[in-house]
N, C-alpha and C positions, 0 to 999 in steps of 0.2 A: 374362761375362757383360758387355757393354759398356751401361753407361749414357749414355742419350741424357742432355743439358744441352736444356731448352726455350730455345727463343730468347724472347727480353726482350720481344718484341711479340708471341707464340702465347697463343691465349687458354689459360685452366687446361681442365685435362679433368676433365671434369663427371663427378662420382661416387668421386673422388679427392681423397683428402684424409689426412692423417699416419697413417702407419702405426695398424691397431686402429680407425679411426673408423670410424664407421658411413658407410653407400652417400647421397651425396644423395638418392638417391631415395627411400630411408626419412626423410632427417632432413627433408624438404620432406612426406611423408607427414604425419609428427606435425607440424609445423609447422601446416600445414593442418587437421588434425583438432583443434591449440589451437587455432587462430583462429576453426575455426568453433565450439567450445565460447565462445570470449571474444564473440565476435559476438550470440550463444544469450542468452549470460546480460547481456550488453547488454538487447537485444533485450526480456529478460522483465524487466528493472530498469528500462525505460521505458516496459513496459506495467502494473508495480509502480506506477512514478508517476503513470501514467494513472490506474489504479485509485483509488489513493488522494487526488489530486485527483477524481477523481468522487462518491468516497465523501463528501470535503469538502467540495462542493459539496451532495448529496443531504444533508448534516446539518445544511446551512444551511438549505437550503431548510423542512428539517422546521422546526428552530428557529426561522423567521421564521414559520413556520405557526404555531406555538404562542404566540406573540408574539401575532401579529394575535389568535386563538381570546383569548389573554389577555383582550386590548384589546377584542374585543366582549363578554367576561361583566364587564369594569369599565361599558361603554355600557348592559347592560341590566341592571344591579344586582345579578349573582350573581359577583362575581367573589369569589375565598378557600372557594369552596362546595365539598364535597367532591362529583365528578359521580357517583359511587356512594354513598354512604350518606347525602351531605346534609348533613354535618358540616364546624364551620367548621375550615380547613384553618391549622395554626399557623404562627403572625406568622413564624416567625424559618424556616420551611420557605420561604412565600411571601420571603421575603427574600433566601436563599438559589437558591431557584429559582421568580422570578415568575409562571412561566407555569404551576404544576403546577397539574394538575385533578384532583388526587385526595391526601388527607389521610396521613399516616404509616401508620398501620394497613391502608386500603386496599392503598395501594404495597407495603407488605410480604406483605400476601396475592397480592398480582397477581405480586409476584417472586419468590417460592415457589413460585408456580403459572406458573413460566418464562415469563412474557410481561412485558415490557420497555418500558413508556410513561409515564411520569410518574409 
């Protein structure tokens, strides 16, 4: 069998590679699959980042609302009073979380009940 040497300027034969190498069509399929997975992952990552930013924004809004409510309680003269049992909220709790609306006992009862707020 006579082996022809391609002319230096001839385009390579698509699908041919070193002996035993997969065909170009298979490699292309694998690469496209990998590319699609990466693009989906990056898209999900961007979606996750946007979701985290939305969560942060919502959390900040919630905290701002709680701060404004605490300021209103100060103006009304009922700051530091538990909204549930009307007991005095411990000073160290108010120092740690100045917008607290519940004393420790009421907060613990609420947390045990599965509710999460102050």
